C-alpha positions in Angstrom: 134.0 56.1 195.4 134.7 55.2 191.4 135.5 58.1 189.1 133.2 58.1 186.0 133.5 59.8 182.8 130.3 60.3 180.6 130.7 60.1 176.7 127.8 61.6 174.7 127.3 61.8 170.8 124.7 63.3 168.7 125.0 63.0 164.9 124.4 66.6 163.9 124.6 70.1 165.4 120.8 70.3 165.3 120.6 67.6 167.9 121.0 67.7 171.6 122.2 65.2 174.0 119.9 66.1 176.8 118.2 62.6 176.9 121.6 61.0 177.1 122.9 63.2 179.9 119.9 62.7 182.0 119.8 58.9 181.8 123.6 58.8 182.2 123.8 61.1 185.5 120.9 59.2 186.8 122.6 55.8 186.4 125.8 57.3 187.9 123.9 58.4 190.9 122.3 54.9 191.2 125.9 53.1 191.0 127.5 55.8 193.4 129.9 57.1 190.9 131.4 60.4 191.1 131.3 62.0 187.7 134.5 63.8 187.0 134.3 64.7 183.1 131.7 64.7 180.5 132.9 64.5 176.9 130.5 65.5 173.9 130.7 65.1 170.0 128.2 66.4 167.5 129.4 64.6 164.5 128.2 61.5 162.6 129.1 58.0 164.0 130.9 57.0 160.9 133.6 59.8 161.1 137.0 58.3 162.3 138.2 61.7 163.9 136.1 62.7 166.8 137.6 65.2 169.3 135.5 64.3 172.2 136.4 60.6 171.9 139.9 61.5 171.3 140.0 63.4 174.7 138.3 60.7 176.3 141.0 57.9 175.4 143.7 60.2 176.1 142.3 60.8 179.8 141.7 57.3 180.1 145.4 56.6 179.6 146.3 59.0 182.1 143.9 57.3 184.7 141.6 60.1 185.3 138.7 58.0 185.7 137.6 54.3 186.5 134.6 53.8 184.5 132.9 55.1 181.2 129.3 55.6 180.8 127.8 55.7 177.4 123.9 55.8 176.4 124.4 53.2 173.7 127.4 51.2 172.1 126.6 52.9 168.8 127.4 56.4 170.5 131.1 55.7 171.1 132.1 53.2 168.1 131.6 53.6 164.6 131.7 49.8 163.8 131.8 46.4 165.6 135.6 46.4 165.0 135.9 49.8 166.3 134.0 48.9 169.6 136.2 45.8 170.0 139.1 48.2 169.9 137.8 50.5 172.4 136.8 48.0 174.7 140.0 46.0 174.4 142.0 49.2 175.2 139.6 50.0 178.2 140.2 46.6 179.4 144.1 46.9 179.3 143.7 50.4 181.2 141.6 48.6 183.9 138.7 51.0 183.0 135.2 49.7 183.3 132.7 50.2 180.5 128.9 50.6 181.1 126.2 51.0 178.3 122.8 52.1 179.4 120.6 50.8 176.6 122.3 47.4 176.2 122.9 46.9 179.9 126.5 46.0 179.4 128.5 46.3 182.3 132.1 45.0 182.2 132.6 45.1 186.1 130.1 42.2 186.5 130.7 38.4 185.8 129.0 38.4 182.4 130.7 41.8 181.6 134.2 40.2 182.3 133.3 37.2 180.2 132.5 39.6 177.1 135.8 41.4 177.9 137.7 37.9 177.7 136.0 37.2 174.4 136.6 40.8 173.2 140.3 40.5 174.1 140.7 37.1 172.4 138.9 38.5 169.3 141.2 41.8 169.2 144.4 39.6 169.6 143.3 37.4 166.9 142.7 40.5 164.7 146.2 41.8 165.5 147.9 38.6 164.7 146.1 38.4 161.4 147.2 41.8 160.4 150.5 40.9 161.2 150.6 37.8 159.3 149.1 39.6 156.2 151.7 42.3 156.4 154.6 39.5 156.5 153.1 37.7 153.7 152.7 40.9 151.6 156.4 41.7 152.5 157.5 38.2 151.4 155.7 38.3 148.1 157.0 41.7 147.3 160.3 40.3 147.9 160.0 37.3 145.8 158.7 39.4 142.7 161.9 41.7 143.3 160.0 44.8 144.4 161.7 47.3 146.8 160.2 47.3 150.4 160.3 50.4 152.5 161.0 54.1 151.7 162.7 54.8 148.4 166.4 55.5 149.0 167.4 59.2 148.6 169.4 60.1 145.7 172.0 62.5 146.4 175.2 64.0 144.5 178.2 62.4 146.4 180.8 64.3 144.6 179.2 67.7 145.3 178.7 66.9 149.0 182.3 65.6 149.5 183.5 69.0 147.9 181.6 71.2 150.0 182.5 69.5 153.0 186.3 70.0 152.0 185.6 73.4 151.6 184.5 73.5 155.4 180.7 73.8 154.7 178.8 72.7 158.0 176.4 69.7 157.8 173.4 71.5 158.1 174.4 73.9 155.4 175.2 71.0 153.1 171.8 69.3 154.0 170.0 72.6 153.3 171.6 73.0 150.0 170.6 69.4 148.9 167.3 69.4 150.6 168.1 66.2 152.7 168.5 65.8 156.2 171.8 66.0 158.4 171.6 62.1 158.7 171.8 61.6 155.0 174.7 63.8 154.9 176.6 61.9 157.6 175.8 58.6 155.9 177.5 59.8 152.8 180.5 60.9 154.7 180.9 57.9 156.4 180.4 55.7 153.4 183.2 57.8 151.8 185.6 57.5 154.7 184.9 53.4 154.8 185.6 53.3 151.1 188.9 55.4 151.5 190.4 53.5 154.2 193.6 51.5 153.0 193.3 47.8 152.9 195.6 46.4 155.6 198.2 44.2 154.4 198.8 41.1 156.1 202.3 39.3 156.5 202.6 36.2 154.1 205.0 33.5 153.3 206.9 33.6 150.1 206.3 29.9 149.0 208.9 30.5 146.2 212.0 30.7 148.6 213.1 27.6 150.7 212.5 27.7 154.3 215.5 28.5 156.4 216.7 25.5 158.6 216.6 26.9 162.0 217.8 23.7 163.7 220.9 24.1 165.7 
């Protein structure tokens, strides 16, 4: 018997999900599913952060159920793109998806074909995002703009002085409001700069070579 999770969402606190609950429980009984958990959100569909959906996705990653039942696709996703992302993750987790109103079932042949198409679209979208990021980094580099976090400015001499006085890395970091890793980096750079240059033997070309032949 497959373990099923129900996801229910209504747009406001004044609405009630009884209709969705009735239809989904009946669908689960018809399919022979065991309902292990019901997740509910009383929030607008355009909101990116939904506690119930977050709990659903977290438990899906933990393998707590095999199939997710929703009353309609727009109950679980706030946009077509979001729906593609959710279904793509369910596919990677081997979790089936069933929508009551649209009669979508990713366990059947048509549903598996939909999953393949969704997966291809999601992969294309990810590749396009990566390429846009790389193109932006190349453009910024050509324009001479800094890429990444702004380097932390510290008083190197003060840090070295405090270290010579025996202050701990944690105390120095606290005094300068930086991380201990930054203090360690400054000390390592100082040690590297202070190392004497190793001399190499050389031949004085101004002197004649000694004749070592017997």
